C-alpha positions in Angstrom: 7.4 31.1 -4.3 6.6 33.3 -7.5 3.0 33.8 -8.5 2.2 35.2 -11.7 -1.0 36.3 -13.3 -0.7 36.1 -17.3 -3.4 38.1 -18.9 -4.5 39.3 -22.5 -2.6 42.4 -22.1 0.0 41.9 -19.6 1.5 39.4 -16.9 1.8 40.4 -13.0 4.8 38.7 -10.9 5.4 39.0 -7.2 7.8 36.9 -5.2 6.8 35.8 -2.0 8.9 34.5 1.0 7.9 33.8 4.5 4.5 34.3 3.4 4.8 37.8 2.4 4.9 40.1 -0.8 9.0 41.1 -1.2 8.2 42.2 -5.0 5.6 43.1 -7.6 6.5 43.7 -10.9 4.4 43.6 -14.4 6.0 42.6 -17.9 3.9 42.3 -21.5 1.6 39.3 -21.9 2.8 35.7 -22.0 -0.6 34.6 -22.9 0.0 32.5 -26.6 -3.3 33.0 -27.4 -2.0 36.5 -27.7 1.7 36.9 -28.1 3.8 35.2 -30.1 5.6 32.0 -28.2 8.9 34.0 -28.7 7.1 37.1 -27.5 6.0 35.1 -24.0 9.3 34.2 -23.7 10.5 37.3 -23.8 8.0 38.9 -21.7 8.6 36.1 -19.2 12.5 36.2 -19.1 12.1 40.1 -18.4 9.2 39.5 -15.5 12.1 36.5 -13.4 14.8 38.6 -14.6 13.0 41.5 -12.3 11.5 39.3 -9.9 15.0 37.3 -9.5 13.1 34.1 -9.4 15.4 31.9 -10.9 16.2 29.9 -7.5 12.1 29.5 -6.8 10.8 26.5 -5.3 7.7 27.2 -6.5 6.0 28.6 -9.2 2.0 29.3 -9.0 0.3 30.3 -12.6 -3.1 31.2 -13.5 -3.2 31.9 -17.5 -5.8 32.5 -19.7 -6.6 30.1 -22.2 -5.8 26.8 -20.1 -8.2 24.2 -21.0 -6.3 21.1 -21.4 -3.5 19.5 -19.6 -1.5 20.2 -22.5 -2.3 23.8 -22.3 -1.0 23.7 -19.1 2.4 21.7 -20.1 3.1 23.9 -22.9 3.3 27.0 -20.9 5.1 25.4 -17.8 8.1 24.7 -20.6 8.1 28.4 -21.4 8.7 29.2 -17.6 11.0 26.0 -16.8 14.3 28.0 -18.5 13.4 30.6 -16.1 13.0 28.6 -12.8 14.6 25.5 -13.6 14.5 24.4 -9.7 10.8 24.8 -8.9 7.7 22.7 -9.0 5.5 24.6 -11.7 1.8 24.6 -11.5 -0.2 26.1 -14.1 -4.4 26.9 -13.7 -6.9 28.7 -15.5 -6.9 32.4 -14.3 -10.6 31.7 -12.6 -9.5 30.1 -10.1 -6.9 32.7 -9.2 -9.9 35.2 -9.0 -12.1 33.1 -6.5 -8.7 32.4 -4.0 -8.3 36.3 -4.7 -11.6 36.9 -3.3 -10.9 34.9 0.0 -13.3 31.8 -0.9 -12.8 28.5 -1.1 -16.0 27.7 -2.8 -18.3 29.6 -5.6 -18.1 31.0 -8.5 -15.2 33.6 -9.9 -16.0 35.4 -13.1 -13.2 37.0 -15.3 -14.3 40.7 -17.2 -10.8 41.3 -19.2 -9.5 41.6 -22.4 -11.9 37.8 -22.5 -14.2 36.5 -20.6 -15.3 33.5 -18.4 -16.6 31.9 -15.4 -15.5 29.2 -13.1 -16.4 27.6 -9.8 -16.7 25.2 -7.3 -18.7 23.5 -4.8 -17.9 21.5 -1.0 -17.7 18.6 -2.7 -14.9 19.8 -5.0 -17.1 19.4 -8.1 -16.3 21.9 -10.8 -18.2 23.9 -13.7 -17.4 26.4 -16.1 -18.9 28.5 -18.7 -17.6 31.0 -21.5 -13.8 31.2 -21.8 -13.9 30.1 -25.6 -11.7 33.0 -27.0 -12.8 36.4 -28.5 -13.7 33.7 -31.6 -16.1 31.7 -30.3 -17.3 34.4 -27.3 -16.2 36.4 -24.9 -19.5 38.0 -24.7 -19.1 40.9 -22.2 -15.1 41.6 -22.5 -13.1 44.2 -23.5 -12.4 42.9 -27.1 -16.3 42.6 -27.4 -17.1 46.1 -26.4 -14.8 47.3 -29.0 -16.1 45.6 -31.6 -19.9 46.4 -30.7 -18.9 49.8 -30.4 -17.0 49.4 -34.2 -20.2 47.5 -35.5 -22.7 50.4 -34.3 -20.6 52.7 -35.7 -20.4 50.7 -39.3 -24.2 50.5 -39.1 -24.5 54.5 -38.6 -22.3 54.9 -41.8 -24.6 52.1 -43.6 -27.6 54.6 -42.4 -25.7 57.5 -43.8 -25.9 59.5 -40.6 -22.9 61.1 -39.1 -20.8 60.0 -36.7 -22.2 60.8 -33.0 -19.8 60.7 -29.9 -19.2 57.4 -29.4 -18.3 57.0 -33.3 -16.4 60.1 -33.0 -14.4 58.8 -29.9 -13.8 55.5 -31.5 -12.0 57.0 -33.9 -10.0 59.3 -32.5 -9.3 56.5 -30.3 -7.6 54.2 -33.2 -6.2 57.3 -35.7 -9.0 56.8 -37.9 -10.7 59.9 -40.3 -14.1 58.0 -40.9 -15.9 55.4 -40.2 -15.2 53.3 -43.4 -11.7 53.1 -42.3 -12.9 50.8 -39.2 -13.2 47.9 -41.6 -9.9 47.4 -42.3 -8.7 48.2 -39.5 -10.3 46.1 -37.7 -8.9 43.3 -39.7 -5.6 44.7 -39.9 -2.8 42.4 -39.0 -1.6 45.5 -37.3 -4.5 45.2 -35.1 -5.7 41.9 -33.1 -7.5 41.4 -29.3 -5.6 43.2 -27.0 -5.2 46.1 -28.9 -9.3 46.6 -29.5 -9.6 45.2 -26.1 -7.9 48.2 -25.0 -10.2 50.3 -26.8 -13.4 49.5 -24.3 -12.4 52.4 -22.3 -14.1 54.3 -24.9 -17.3 52.9 -24.4 -17.1 53.0 -21.0 -16.2 56.6 -21.2 -19.2 57.3 -23.6 -21.5 55.2 -21.1 -20.6 57.4 -18.4 -21.2 60.8 -20.4 -24.7 59.6 -20.6 -24.7 58.1 -24.4 -27.5 55.8 -25.1 -25.9 53.3 -27.2 -22.5 52.9 -25.0 -24.9 52.2 -21.4 -26.6 50.0 -23.9 -23.5 47.8 -24.5 -22.3 48.0 -20.8 -25.7 46.4 -19.8 -25.8 43.8 -22.2 -22.0 42.9 -21.2 -23.2 42.8 -17.8 -26.4 40.5 -18.3 -24.0 38.0 -20.2 -21.6 37.8 -17.5 -24.5 37.3 -14.7 -25.8 34.2 -17.5 -22.4 32.8 -17.1 -22.5 33.1 -13.7 -25.8 32.3 -13.0 -24.8 28.7 -15.1 -22.2 28.0 -13.2 -23.8 28.3 -10.2 -27.0 26.0 -11.3 -24.8 23.5 -12.3 -23.0 23.1 -8.9 -26.3 24.0 -6.5 -24.5 26.7 -4.7 -26.2 30.1 -4.5 -22.5 32.1 -4.2 -20.6 33.9 -3.8 -19.8 35.0 -7.0 -16.8 37.5 -7.5 -16.3 39.4 -10.1 -12.7 40.5 -11.2 -10.5 41.5 -13.9 -10.0 45.0 -15.4 -13.8 45.9 -16.4 -15.4 43.8 -13.7 -13.3 45.9 -11.1 -13.3 49.4 -12.6 -16.7 49.5 -14.5 -19.5 51.3 -11.9 -22.1 50.4 -14.4 -21.0 46.9 -15.5 -20.8 46.1 -11.8 -24.4 47.4 -10.6 -25.8 45.5 -13.7 -24.5 42.2 -13.2 -25.5 42.3 -9.3 -28.7 43.3 -10.7 -29.0 40.6 -13.2 -27.9 37.6 -10.6 -30.5 39.0 -8.2 -33.4 38.7 -10.3 -32.1 35.0 -10.4 -32.2 34.6 -6.5 -28.2 35.1 -6.1 -27.5 37.9 -3.7 -24.0 37.7 -2.4 -21.8 39.2 -5.5 -18.7 40.7 -4.4 -16.3 42.5 -6.4 -12.9 41.7 -6.1 -10.7 44.0 -3.9 -7.6 42.8 -5.0 -5.5 41.7 -7.9 -5.9 38.1 -8.8 -1.9 37.2 -9.0 -2.6 37.1 -4.7 -4.7 34.3 -5.2 -1.7 32.2 -5.8 -0.4 32.5 -2.3 -3.1 30.9 -1.0 -3.4 28.5 -4.0 0.2 27.4 -3.8 -0.2 26.9 0.5 -2.9 24.6 0.2 -0.7 22.3 -2.1 2.0 22.7 0.6 
């Protein structure tokens, strides 16, 4: 089996034989919401070649932006040339997260380049919140944090204030000299969702250093993520587990603490931080189909 987790910035792939992971590789994103179909196809080709996946019997894939059968079919068609004999299953990447968290029911919350919450209960009912993409939502995502830092910096500029520590760090990260240059740079075709999501680290580092504005942004992100999780839990009539994963969710302590606290206020105490990469959820999900 080949298991894939296709994120906004990278694609992680594992090769599984007899239930054991025998190879583990990474390539660029193959998500066509973030890269062109040509780039996605090239990255998939690189990954399958590295994994030796041409003879795979099963390919199980989780990816962001899989909202319809047509979305799943389009991605499966990109994968088909690299695994011509395989049964290919494509699902939204939040399903990988729940499985990687060793849970069959509960709520999975993605906090990475984008954000989404998805869950299921014992009756097989499903619910979802967010996952609309950066133009319509993605509150609490890496892109959202970088955009808020940019807006913060431009607002200070309009007030006639000098760049503070957060603004200066952002300018250095993107190679600019003055806040006024952020406007054109943000809208430039040479930057995009992935580029700005990668600048979220500037906000995280500033928050860790005690910057009040950056801390407010992280706290707001944690509350937005908790709101999505609570919405899904209420729809399904469950109180957990809620599993927080992806890059920000697994690595930013302040975000985790705020997320736990916000859910506790709504009576949800079973909150877990994912302790292994979502791609390993493909093993469990594929086994349930066999």
